[in-house]
C-alpha positions in Angstrom: -27.4 10.6 -3.0 -25.7 13.8 -2.5 -22.9 14.4 -4.8 -20.2 17.5 -5.4 -19.9 19.2 -8.5 -16.7 21.3 -9.0 -15.3 23.4 -11.6 -11.5 23.1 -11.5 -8.5 25.6 -12.3 -9.1 28.2 -9.9 -6.3 29.5 -7.6 -7.1 29.6 -3.7 -6.4 32.1 -1.5 -7.3 33.0 2.0 -8.1 31.7 5.6 -9.4 28.0 6.4 -10.0 27.0 9.9 -9.1 23.7 11.1 -11.8 21.5 13.3 -11.7 19.3 16.2 -10.1 16.1 15.4 -12.2 13.1 14.2 -9.5 10.7 15.7 -9.7 12.5 19.1 -13.4 13.0 19.4 -14.4 9.3 18.6 -12.1 8.5 21.5 -12.8 10.9 24.3 -16.8 10.2 23.8 -16.8 6.7 24.3 -14.6 7.4 27.4 -17.7 9.3 28.8 -19.0 5.6 30.0 -15.8 5.8 32.6 -17.2 8.8 34.5 -20.2 9.1 37.3 -20.3 12.8 36.4 -21.3 14.7 33.5 -18.7 15.1 30.6 -18.5 18.4 28.4 -16.5 18.0 25.7 -15.8 21.2 23.3 -14.4 21.4 19.7 -16.4 18.5 18.5 -16.3 18.2 14.9 -19.7 18.0 13.0 -19.1 15.0 10.9 -21.0 11.7 10.3 -18.7 9.4 12.2 -19.2 11.8 15.3 -23.1 11.7 14.5 -22.7 7.7 14.5 -21.2 7.4 17.5 -23.6 9.9 19.3 -26.4 7.6 18.0 -24.9 4.7 19.7 -24.0 6.4 23.0 -27.6 7.4 23.2 -28.9 4.0 21.9 -27.1 2.2 25.4 -28.7 4.8 27.5 -26.7 8.0 27.5 -28.3 11.5 27.4 -26.2 13.6 24.8 -27.2 17.5 24.7 -25.6 20.1 23.1 -24.3 23.1 25.4 -23.2 25.5 22.7 -21.2 25.3 19.4 -19.3 22.1 18.7 -19.7 21.2 22.4 -21.6 18.2 24.0 -22.5 17.0 27.5 -22.6 13.2 27.8 -24.4 12.0 30.8 -25.0 8.1 32.0 -27.6 7.1 34.5 -27.8 3.5 36.1 -29.3 1.5 33.1 -26.9 1.1 30.5 -27.1 -1.4 28.0 -24.1 -3.6 26.5 -25.4 -4.4 23.0 -23.8 -2.0 20.2 -26.5 -1.7 17.8 -25.7 -3.5 14.5 -27.2 -1.1 11.8 -24.8 1.9 13.4 -21.5 0.1 14.9 -21.1 -1.5 11.4 -21.2 1.8 9.5 -17.8 3.2 11.1 -14.6 1.6 12.3 -14.1 3.6 15.3 -17.3 1.6 16.6 -15.3 -0.9 18.4 -13.6 1.6 20.6 -16.7 2.0 22.5 -16.8 -1.7 23.2 -13.7 -1.2 25.7 -15.4 1.3 28.0 -18.8 -0.7 27.5 -16.9 -3.8 28.9 -15.3 -2.3 31.7 -18.4 -0.8 32.7 -21.1 -3.3 32.5 -19.0 -6.6 32.5 -20.0 -7.8 28.6 -20.5 -6.1 25.6 -21.7 -7.5 22.2 -21.1 -6.0 19.1 -21.1 -6.7 14.9 -18.0 -6.7 12.7 -16.7 -3.3 12.7 -17.4 -1.2 9.5 -15.5 2.2 8.0 -13.1 2.7 5.3 -12.6 -0.4 2.8 -9.2 -0.4 2.7 -7.8 -3.9 3.0 -7.4 -5.9 6.4 -8.1 -4.1 9.4 -8.0 -7.1 12.2 -9.9 -7.0 15.0 -7.4 -9.7 17.0 -5.3 -6.9 18.7 -8.5 -6.2 20.6 -9.7 -9.6 21.4 -6.2 -10.6 22.5 -5.6 -7.8 24.9 -9.2 -8.5 26.4 -8.4 -12.2 26.8 -5.4 -11.6 28.7 -7.2 -9.4 30.9 -9.6 -12.3 31.9 -12.5 -11.4 29.4 -14.0 -14.4 27.3 -14.7 -14.0 23.9 -17.3 -15.9 21.7 -17.7 -15.2 17.8 -20.8 -15.7 16.0 -21.6 -14.9 12.2 -22.7 -11.2 13.0 -20.0 -10.3 15.4 -18.6 -10.8 19.0 -19.8 -11.5 22.6 -17.4 -10.6 25.4 -17.8 -11.0 28.8 -15.5 -10.5 32.0 -16.8 -10.4 35.8 -13.7 -8.4 36.2 -10.8 -6.7 33.9 -7.5 -7.4 35.8 -4.3 -5.4 34.8 -1.8 -7.2 32.7 1.5 -7.0 30.7 0.3 -6.8 26.9 2.8 -6.0 23.8 1.0 -5.5 20.7 2.0 -7.6 17.7 1.4 -4.6 15.2 1.6 -1.0 16.1 -2.3 0.2 16.5 -3.5 3.3 17.2 -7.2 2.2 17.6 -6.0 -1.2 19.6 -3.8 1.2 21.9 -6.7 3.8 22.9 -9.2 1.0 23.1 -7.2 -1.2 25.7 -6.0 2.2 27.4 -9.8 2.8 27.8 -10.7 -1.0 28.8 -7.8 -0.6 31.6 -8.6 2.6 33.1 -11.4 0.9 35.3 -9.5 -2.6 35.9 -8.0 -4.2 38.8 -4.1 -3.5 39.0 -1.5 -2.5 36.7 -1.7 -2.6 32.8 1.4 -2.3 30.8 1.0 -1.6 27.0 4.2 -2.4 24.8 4.8 -1.4 21.4 2.0 1.4 21.6 1.3 3.8 19.2 2.6 7.5 19.4 -0.1 9.3 17.6 -0.8 13.0 19.2 -4.4 11.8 19.8 -3.3 9.2 22.5 -1.6 11.6 24.8 -4.8 14.0 24.5 -7.1 10.8 25.2 -4.6 10.2 28.6 -4.7 13.7 29.7 -8.7 14.0 29.6 -8.7 10.6 31.6 -5.9 12.2 34.1 -7.6 15.3 34.7 -10.4 13.2 36.1 -8.5 10.6 38.1 -7.0 8.1 36.0 -3.6 7.2 36.5 -1.9 7.0 33.1 1.7 7.1 32.4 4.0 7.1 28.8 1.1 8.0 26.5 2.9 9.1 23.5 5.6 6.6 24.3 5.8 3.1 23.1 5.1 1.9 26.7 2.2 3.0 28.5 1.2 2.2 32.3 -2.2 2.2 33.7 -3.1 2.0 37.3 -6.8 0.8 37.4 -9.0 2.3 39.7 -10.6 -1.1 40.6 -13.9 -0.3 39.2 -14.3 3.5 40.6 -15.7 5.5 38.3 -14.2 8.7 37.2 -15.4 12.4 38.1 -15.2 15.0 35.4 -13.6 18.1 36.7 -13.9 20.9 33.7 -14.6 20.8 30.1 -12.1 19.2 27.8 -11.1 20.7 24.3 -10.8 18.2 21.4 -7.1 18.9 19.5 -7.2 20.4 15.8 -7.1 17.7 13.4 -3.6 17.2 12.0 -5.0 15.2 8.9 -7.4 17.9 8.1 -4.3 20.6 8.5 -2.2 18.2 6.4 -5.3 17.9 3.5 -5.1 21.7 3.5 -1.2 22.1 3.4 -1.1 19.6 0.5 -3.8 21.5 -1.3 -2.1 24.9 -1.0 1.1 23.2 -2.2 -1.0 22.2 -5.4 -3.1 25.7 -6.3 -2.5 27.5 -3.2 -1.6 31.6 -3.6 -1.0 32.4 0.3 -3.7 29.8 1.8 -3.4 30.2 5.9 -4.6 27.5 7.7 -5.6 28.2 11.5 -6.5 26.7 14.8 -3.6 24.0 14.1 -0.7 22.8 15.6 2.1 22.5 13.5 4.3 20.5 15.8 1.7 17.6 14.9 3.2 18.0 11.4 6.8 18.3 11.4 7.3 15.4 8.9 4.9 16.6 6.3 6.0 20.3 6.8 9.6 19.1 6.1 8.8 17.3 2.9 6.8 19.9 1.6 9.6 22.4 2.1 12.4 20.1 0.4 9.6 20.3 -2.8 10.2 24.1 -2.6 6.9 24.9 -0.9 6.5 28.2 0.2 5.5 27.5 3.9 5.6 30.0 7.3 4.1 29.3 10.6 3.5 30.3 13.9 2.1 28.8 16.8 -1.1 27.6 15.7 -1.2 28.4 12.1 0.9 27.6 8.9 0.6 29.7 5.6 1.3 27.9 2.4 2.1 28.7 -1.4 2.6 26.8 -4.5 6.2 27.2 -5.8 6.7 28.1 -9.7 8.3 24.7 -10.1 7.1 21.8 -7.6 9.8 19.2 -7.3 9.1 15.5 -6.7 10.0 13.1 -3.8 9.0 9.7 -3.1 7.2 8.5 0.4 6.7 5.5 2.3 3.9 5.7 4.9 4.7 4.8 8.5 3.2 5.1 12.2 3.4 8.4 13.7 5.7 10.4 13.5 6.3 9.0 10.0 4.3 9.9 7.0 1.2 9.3 7.6 -0.9 6.9 5.7 -4.2 9.2 6.0 -2.2 11.8 3.8 -0.9 9.6 1.2 -3.7 9.8 -1.3 -3.8 13.4 -1.3 0.3 13.6 -1.5 -0.4 11.3 -4.7 -2.6 14.2 -6.3 0.5 16.8 -5.2 2.7 14.4 -7.1 0.7 14.7 -10.4 1.8 18.0 -10.5 5.6 17.9 -9.5 8.6 17.6 -12.1 9.8 14.3 -12.2 9.1 10.7 -11.0 8.3 9.6 -7.5 7.4 6.3 -5.9 4.5 6.2 -3.2 4.8 3.4 -1.0 2.1 2.1 1.3 3.1 0.1 4.2 0.1 0.7 6.9 -2.6 -0.9 4.8 -3.5 -3.1 2.1 -5.8 -1.7 -0.9 -5.2 1.8 0.1 -3.9 2.7 -3.4 -7.4 1.3 -4.8 -8.1 5.0 -6.1 -5.3 5.2 -8.8 -7.6 4.1 -11.6 -9.8 6.9 -11.2 -7.0 9.4 -11.1 -5.4 8.0 -14.4 -8.9 8.3 -16.0 -8.7 12.0 -15.1 -5.2 12.0 -17.0 -2.7 11.2 -14.5 0.1 9.1 -15.4 0.4 6.3 -12.5 1.7 3.2 -13.0 1.4 0.1 -10.4 4.3 -1.5 -9.3 3.3 -4.0 -6.9 0.1 -4.1 -4.4 2.0 -1.7 -2.0 3.9 0.7 -4.5 2.9 3.0 -7.6 5.0 5.1 -9.7 4.0 8.8 -10.4 4.8 10.6 -13.7 4.5 14.4 -13.5 3.8 16.8 -14.1 0.2 15.9 -16.0 -2.7 18.3 -16.9 -5.9 16.4 -15.2 -9.3 16.4 -16.7 -12.6 17.1 -15.3 -14.6 13.9 -15.0 -17.3 11.8 -12.8 -15.7 9.5 -10.2 -16.9 7.9 -7.2 -15.3 8.1 -3.8 -14.1 4.7 -2.2 -13.2 5.9 1.3 -12.8 8.8 3.3 -9.4 9.8 2.5 -9.5 8.8 -1.4 -12.6 11.0 -1.6 -10.9 14.0 -0.2 -8.1 13.1 -2.7 -10.5 13.1 -5.6 -12.1 16.6 -4.6 -8.3 18.0 -4.7 -7.9 16.5 -7.9 -11.1 18.0 -9.4 -10.1 21.6 -7.8 -6.9 21.4 -10.3 -8.6 19.6 -13.0 -9.6 21.4 -16.4 -13.3 21.4 -16.5 -16.3 19.9 -14.6 -15.9 16.8 -12.2 -18.8 15.0 -10.3 -17.8 13.5 -6.8 -19.9 10.8 -5.9 -20.5 8.7 -2.7 -19.5 12.0 -0.6 -21.2 10.6 2.6 -17.6 8.8 2.8 -16.2 12.4 2.7 -18.6 13.7 5.1 -17.5 11.0 7.9 -14.4 13.0 8.2 -14.9 16.6 7.0 -17.4 19.1 8.3 -19.0 20.8 5.5 -16.1 20.8 3.6 -17.5 22.5 0.1 -18.4 25.8 2.2 -14.9 26.3 3.8 -13.1 25.5 0.3 -15.6 28.1 -1.1 -14.4 30.4 1.1 -11.0 30.4 -0.1 -12.2 30.7 -3.7 -13.1 26.9 -4.8 -15.9 26.7 -7.5 -17.7 23.6 -5.5 -21.1 22.9 -4.6 -23.3 20.1 -3.1 -26.4 18.9 -5.2 
């Protein structure tokens, strides 16, 4: 199994390009099921989760072909399968998003318990409750779920808890439904209005995406027609990762092909720490300050401090002067990487299951560590880049799930990292 060997301590400088958003591509690809025409998608990141979604689409009958660099065309014929293959679907959580369009198109769907990052409870009840309210029947077995509906009917549905994937999946389910669907307490993340824009340009009727109340007028079973290729938005999480990395060890890192407006909370936070930031319409440059201040964070749904940047921010705080409290409110178990950072020399004290106290600054030392999940894995790469000596980061499949050729891109800005 591949791993990264990293020699830390080098200052990083230069330009790094942001790829298409993982969390956008993984919703737009399943949405292709709602179309009667081929769908062309540009700026798709070449990452493991996208490869797995492509495998799932192919397995249920799609023709997926490359039509250029990071561009795909997805086409469905008359025969569409309704069983999501277990050994593929259980490897990444976004597989559940495909269940909505399959149910809407074929009237039934079977899928295993979804996989992905092991970061605590990520309940599926939100999806099941929504489908039930729209008229579907749900059967659960020891291996997964079987959902059936002669037709889906629009309903007024309120999410008990804000859910990005739940909002997107039920929005996709409602596009072909009969009547009006209203989703209340919906998530606000930028990927949601982007998905709605993609669908609306092809005949869907969605209002309010990007607000807490979304209204969808279903087509009554009429499929959408793609009019032009759609481009995936830049990955705001990857952008945030590189801004944090620049704040730790950057000597004028310029992050390009991004959207700074999607990261106003993080950028304001970094500036308050003394980090030097300049920005334009689609770029941000960042440099480490002489003295990095400390600050507490509390993760929240967008536009709050995003949970996916919590682990990289914790690494940043190990280099800051003073103490900081990291408060994870979105997921249970998302602080499971702390022990490994402490073994590298960090001084992080658990306060309870959701909070840790970081004492800084501390010198980190290279060592062998294993990625427990996608975002913590990237945080370990950051820690290794600032540590003294050699580090080996294992289980990098987790990192490859969300970051395209991360080692090659880091090498271009001066990092000593290689894949073996």
